[in-house]
N, CA and C atoms as an extended XYZ file, in Angstrom:
291
Properties=species:S:1:pos:R:3:atomname:S:1:resname:S:1:resid:I:1 pbc="F F F"
N        39.197       82.443      129.939 N   MET     1
C        39.057       82.887      128.572 CA  MET     1
C        39.603       84.305      128.425 C   MET     1
N        40.215       84.562      127.270 N   ILE     2
C        40.814       85.872      127.019 CA  ILE     2
C        39.699       86.836      126.636 C   ILE     2
N        39.807       87.978      127.241 N   LYS     3
C        38.816       89.006      126.931 CA  LYS     3
C        39.172       89.644      125.599 C   LYS     3
N        38.214       90.261      124.985 N   VAL     4
C        38.390       90.894      123.677 CA  VAL     4
C        39.458       91.971      123.746 C   VAL     4
N        39.470       92.770      124.783 N   LYS     5
C        40.432       93.842      124.926 CA  LYS     5
C        41.851       93.264      125.009 C   LYS     5
N        42.003       92.186      125.808 N   GLU     6
C        43.309       91.561      125.937 CA  GLU     6
C        43.752       90.939      124.614 C   GLU     6
N        42.793       90.363      123.884 N   LYS     7
C        43.101       89.770      122.579 CA  LYS     7
C        43.567       90.834      121.596 C   LYS     7
N        42.950       91.968      121.622 N   ILE     8
C        43.343       93.072      120.735 CA  ILE     8
C        44.764       93.523      121.069 C   ILE     8
N        45.065       93.638      122.376 N   ILE     9
C        46.408       94.043      122.794 CA  ILE     9
C        47.425       93.002      122.331 C   ILE     9
N        47.112       91.718      122.496 N   LEU    10
C        48.016       90.656      122.046 CA  LEU    10
C        48.197       90.695      120.534 C   LEU    10
N        47.116       90.910      119.807 N   ASP    11
C        47.194       90.992      118.347 CA  ASP    11
C        48.076       92.169      117.917 C   ASP    11
N        47.959       93.288      118.613 N   GLN    12
C        48.778       94.457      118.287 CA  GLN    12
C        50.259       94.162      118.563 C   GLN    12
N        50.551       93.497      119.674 N   LYS    13
C        51.933       93.145      120.003 CA  LYS    13
C        52.486       92.148      118.992 C   LYS    13
N        51.661       91.202      118.621 N   HIS    14
C        52.084       90.235      117.600 CA  HIS    14
C        52.379       90.938      116.282 C   HIS    14
N        51.521       91.887      115.936 N   GLN    15
C        51.721       92.631      114.686 CA  GLN    15
C        53.015       93.447      114.741 C   GLN    15
N        53.318       94.041      115.894 N   GLU    16
C        54.567       94.787      116.055 CA  GLU    16
C        55.766       93.854      115.903 C   GLU    16
N        55.660       92.665      116.493 N   ILE    17
C        56.748       91.684      116.384 CA  ILE    17
C        56.916       91.262      114.934 C   ILE    17
N        55.813       90.994      114.258 N   ILE    18
C        55.864       90.576      112.844 CA  ILE    18
C        56.468       91.683      111.992 C   ILE    18
N        56.077       92.919      112.229 N   THR    19
C        56.618       94.056      111.484 CA  THR    19
C        58.116       94.193      111.731 C   THR    19
N        58.521       94.060      112.980 N   SER    20
C        59.946       94.146      113.321 CA  SER    20
C        60.726       93.027      112.639 C   SER    20
N        60.188       91.815      112.663 N   LEU    21
C        60.857       90.690      112.006 CA  LEU    21
C        60.924       90.883      110.492 C   LEU    21
N        59.866       91.425      109.914 N   ASP    22
C        59.879       91.716      108.471 CA  ASP    22
C        60.972       92.726      108.130 C   ASP    22
N        61.117       93.751      108.959 N   ASP    23
C        62.161       94.753      108.736 CA  ASP    23
C        63.553       94.123      108.838 C   ASP    23
N        63.722       93.282      109.848 N   LYS    24
C        65.017       92.610      110.017 CA  LYS    24
C        65.299       91.683      108.841 C   LYS    24
N        64.268       90.979      108.395 N   LEU    25
C        64.430       90.076      107.253 CA  LEU    25
C        64.812       90.861      105.999 C   LEU    25
N        64.182       91.995      105.776 N   GLU    26
C        64.513       92.830      104.611 CA  GLU    26
C        65.953       93.342      104.715 C   GLU    26
N        66.358       93.780      105.905 N   TYR    27
C        67.717       94.262      106.116 CA  TYR    27
C        68.728       93.146      105.832 C   TYR    27
N        68.477       91.970      106.397 N   LEU    28
C        69.398       90.847      106.206 CA  LEU    28
C        69.424       90.390      104.744 C   LEU    28
N        68.297       90.437      104.076 N   THR    29
C        68.248       90.085      102.650 CA  THR    29
C        69.095       91.059      101.843 C   THR    29
N        68.995       92.333      102.147 N   ASN    30
C        69.808       93.345      101.450 CA  ASN    30
C        71.295       93.152      101.755 C   ASN    30
N        71.611       92.853      103.006 N   GLN    31
C        73.002       92.610      103.374 CA  GLN    31
C        73.542       91.389      102.642 C   GLN    31
N        72.716       90.359      102.525 N   ASN    32
C        73.110       89.139      101.822 CA  ASN    32
C        73.405       89.443      100.355 C   ASN    32
N        72.549       90.250       99.714 N   LYS    33
C        72.769       90.631       98.313 CA  LYS    33
C        74.074       91.400       98.166 C   LYS    33
N        74.309       92.329       99.083 N   LEU    34
C        75.526       93.136       99.043 CA  LEU    34
C        76.766       92.257       99.219 C   LEU    34
N        76.705       91.339      100.184 N   LEU    35
C        77.851       90.456      100.418 CA  LEU    35
C        78.089       89.522       99.242 C   LEU    35
N        77.022       89.045       98.610 N   LYS    36
C        77.182       88.201       97.423 CA  LYS    36
C        77.845       88.982       96.297 C   LYS    36
N        77.453       90.247       96.139 N   LYS    37
C        78.054       91.099       95.106 CA  LYS    37
C        79.542       91.313       95.392 C   LYS    37
N        79.869       91.600       96.656 N   LYS    38
C        81.266       91.810       97.020 CA  LYS    38
C        82.079       90.533       96.840 C   LYS    38
N        81.482       89.393       97.169 N   LEU    39
C        82.165       88.114       96.993 CA  LEU    39
C        82.440       87.860       95.514 C   LEU    39
N        81.460       88.142       94.673 N   LYS    40
C        81.626       87.956       93.234 CA  LYS    40
C        82.760       88.846       92.714 C   LYS    40
N        82.801       90.098       93.174 N   GLU    41
C        83.870       91.016       92.765 CA  GLU    41
C        85.229       90.503       93.247 C   GLU    41
N        85.284       90.000       94.475 N   ALA    42
C        86.547       89.494       95.024 CA  ALA    42
C        87.017       88.272       94.235 C   ALA    42
N        86.099       87.378       93.898 N   VAL    43
C        86.456       86.190       93.121 CA  VAL    43
C        86.979       86.613       91.753 C   VAL    43
N        86.345       87.606       91.151 N   SER    44
C        86.795       88.116       89.853 CA  SER    44
C        88.204       88.686       89.952 C   SER    44
N        88.470       89.452       91.001 N   LYS    45
C        89.803       90.022       91.197 CA  LYS    45
C        90.839       88.925       91.415 C   LYS    45
N        90.476       87.908       92.176 N   ILE    46
C        91.404       86.796       92.427 CA  ILE    46
C        91.733       86.091       91.122 C   ILE    46
N        90.733       85.891       90.275 N   LYS    47
C        90.982       85.239       88.981 CA  LYS    47
C        91.929       86.082       88.130 C   LYS    47
N        91.717       87.410       88.134 N   ARG    48
C        92.616       88.289       87.371 CA  ARG    48
C        94.035       88.211       87.926 C   ARG    48
N        94.167       88.192       89.241 N   ILE    49
C        95.493       88.103       89.864 CA  ILE    49
C        96.152       86.772       89.528 C   ILE    49
N        95.366       85.687       89.539 N   GLU    50
C        95.919       84.378       89.184 CA  GLU    50
C        96.410       84.373       87.737 C   GLU    50
N        95.650       85.007       86.848 N   THR    51
C        96.068       85.100       85.448 CA  THR    51
C        97.356       85.907       85.329 C   THR    51
N        97.425       87.023       86.040 N   LEU    52
C        98.643       87.840       86.036 CA  LEU    52
C        99.824       87.047       86.580 C   LEU    52
N        99.578       86.264       87.618 N   GLU    53
C       100.643       85.458       88.208 CA  GLU    53
C       101.167       84.432       87.203 C   GLU    53
N       100.264       83.811       86.445 N   LYS    54
C       100.688       82.846       85.428 CA  LYS    54
C       101.560       83.529       84.372 C   LYS    54
N       101.126       84.714       83.922 N   HIS    55
C       101.920       85.461       82.931 CA  HIS    55
C       103.272       85.857       83.524 C   HIS    55
N       103.243       86.275       84.769 N   HIS    56
C       104.465       86.685       85.449 CA  HIS    56
C       105.453       85.513       85.526 C   HIS    56
N       104.963       84.342       85.922 N   LEU    57
C       105.835       83.170       86.017 CA  LEU    57
C       106.393       82.787       84.651 C   LEU    57
N       105.550       82.852       83.613 N   LYS    58
C       106.010       82.522       82.259 CA  LYS    58
C       107.070       83.515       81.812 C   LYS    58
N       106.804       84.804       82.024 N   ASN    59
C       107.782       85.827       81.633 CA  ASN    59
C       109.091       85.654       82.395 C   ASN    59
N       108.999       85.350       83.698 N   ASN    60
C       110.226       85.122       84.465 CA  ASN    60
C       111.006       83.945       83.902 C   ASN    60
N       110.287       82.874       83.557 N   GLY    61
C       110.949       81.713       82.965 CA  GLY    61
C       111.618       82.066       81.659 C   GLY    61
N       110.896       82.815       80.808 N   ASP    62
C       111.467       83.247       79.525 CA  ASP    62
C       112.700       84.114       79.749 C   ASP    62
N       112.615       85.016       80.736 N   LEU    63
C       113.750       85.899       81.025 CA  LEU    63
C       114.947       85.108       81.548 C   LEU    63
N       114.687       84.097       82.374 N   ARG    64
C       115.791       83.273       82.876 CA  ARG    64
C       116.479       82.534       81.736 C   ARG    64
N       115.688       82.011       80.803 N   VAL    65
C       116.259       81.312       79.644 CA  VAL    65
C       117.109       82.279       78.840 C   VAL    65
N       116.579       83.480       78.589 N   GLU    66
C       117.311       84.479       77.807 CA  GLU    66
C       118.574       84.913       78.555 C   GLU    66
N       118.466       85.089       79.867 N   LEU    67
C       119.623       85.488       80.666 CA  LEU    67
C       120.712       84.416       80.614 C   LEU    67
N       120.324       83.167       80.736 N   THR    68
C       121.292       82.064       80.656 CA  THR    68
C       121.984       82.068       79.295 C   THR    68
N       121.198       82.264       78.237 N   LYS    69
C       121.751       82.303       76.885 CA  LYS    69
C       122.742       83.463       76.741 C   LYS    69
N       122.389       84.626       77.260 N   LEU    70
C       123.276       85.792       77.168 CA  LEU    70
C       124.545       85.598       78.003 C   LEU    70
N       124.409       84.957       79.171 N   GLU    71
C       125.592       84.694       79.987 CA  GLU    71
C       126.548       83.740       79.267 C   GLU    71
N       126.003       82.723       78.599 N   LYS    72
C       126.845       81.810       77.827 CA  LYS    72
C       127.543       82.558       76.701 C   LYS    72
N       126.792       83.439       76.031 N   GLU    73
C       127.366       84.225       74.932 CA  GLU    73
C       128.462       85.147       75.463 C   GLU    73
N       128.227       85.759       76.625 N   LYS    74
C       129.220       86.644       77.247 CA  LYS    74
C       130.495       85.863       77.560 C   LYS    74
N       130.333       84.667       78.145 N   ASN    75
C       131.503       83.851       78.468 CA  ASN    75
C       132.253       83.434       77.204 C   ASN    75
N       131.516       83.095       76.159 N   THR    76
C       132.156       82.734       74.884 CA  THR    76
C       132.942       83.921       74.336 C   THR    76
N       132.335       85.115       74.386 N   LEU    77
C       133.019       86.314       73.895 CA  LEU    77
C       134.263       86.625       74.724 C   LEU    77
N       134.185       86.440       76.049 N   LYS    78
C       135.354       86.656       76.895 CA  LYS    78
C       136.482       85.709       76.509 C   LYS    78
N       136.120       84.442       76.271 N   LYS    79
C       137.126       83.459       75.858 CA  LYS    79
C       137.720       83.837       74.504 C   LYS    79
N       136.859       84.277       73.567 N   ASP    80
C       137.336       84.693       72.249 CA  ASP    80
C       138.292       85.873       72.366 C   ASP    80
N       137.936       86.838       73.225 N   ILE    81
C       138.805       88.004       73.424 CA  ILE    81
C       140.149       87.563       73.998 C   ILE    81
N       140.117       86.663       74.948 N   GLU    82
C       141.358       86.174       75.554 CA  GLU    82
C       142.219       85.449       74.514 C   GLU    82
N       141.579       84.630       73.677 N   ILE    83
C       142.308       83.924       72.619 CA  ILE    83
C       142.920       84.922       71.645 C   ILE    83
N       142.157       85.956       71.262 N   LEU    84
C       142.678       86.988       70.354 CA  LEU    84
C       143.837       87.741       70.995 C   LEU    84
N       143.694       88.046       72.284 N   ARG    85
C       144.742       88.766       72.999 CA  ARG    85
C       146.027       87.924       73.022 C   ARG    85
N       145.879       86.646       73.319 N   GLU    86
C       147.049       85.759       73.341 CA  GLU    86
C       147.668       85.644       71.949 C   GLU    86
N       146.797       85.544       70.929 N   GLY    87
C       147.299       85.472       69.557 CA  GLY    87
C       148.028       86.737       69.166 C   GLY    87
N       147.475       87.873       69.530 N   ASN    88
C       148.110       89.156       69.223 CA  ASN    88
C       149.455       89.286       69.929 C   ASN    88
N       149.484       88.857       71.185 N   GLU    89
C       150.746       88.919       71.927 CA  GLU    89
C       151.787       88.014       71.277 C   GLU    89
N       151.335       86.836       70.849 N   ALA    90
C       152.275       85.902       70.206 CA  ALA    90
C       152.790       86.497       68.892 C   ALA    90
N       151.946       87.266       68.205 N   LEU    91
C       152.356       87.889       66.950 CA  LEU    91
C       153.077       89.216       67.162 C   LEU    91
N       153.069       89.669       68.401 N   GLY    92
C       153.731       90.941       68.693 CA  GLY    92
C       152.851       92.149       68.380 C   GLY    92
N       151.552       91.919       68.312 N   ILE    93
C       150.623       93.027       68.044 CA  ILE    93
C       150.053       93.490       69.385 C   ILE    93
N       150.262       94.791       69.648 N   TYR    94
C       149.778       95.318       70.917 CA  TYR    94
C       148.828       96.474       70.644 C   TYR    94
N       147.921       96.675       71.552 N   ARG    95
C       146.949       97.768       71.419 CA  ARG    95
C       147.611       99.088       71.710 C   ARG    95
N       147.277      100.060       70.890 N   GLN    96
C       147.781      101.405       71.143 CA  GLN    96
C       146.640      102.223       71.731 C   GLN    96
N       146.917      102.883       72.828 N   ASN    97
C       145.875      103.702       73.484 CA  ASN    97
C       145.948      105.110       73.035 C   ASN    97
């Protein structure tokens, strides 16, 4: 049978273990809250980046369409200039510098 003195010592050791575990549990709970907060912030940032990426892709597409249109217009103008130049040469009209 356990003596009273030994039981008291065991109870004190158990209490120290329980206190230590409570401290660890509180620390881990706080760490968990902090990590959840950081995860939420990271998810929010990722969503913002995804939205920016969608806008970026749309703008790039719009710019490519506009660039293609301008290149066609440039080529048309070059052809028009060449036709005018040939017409002027045929008429004997030359540019004076």
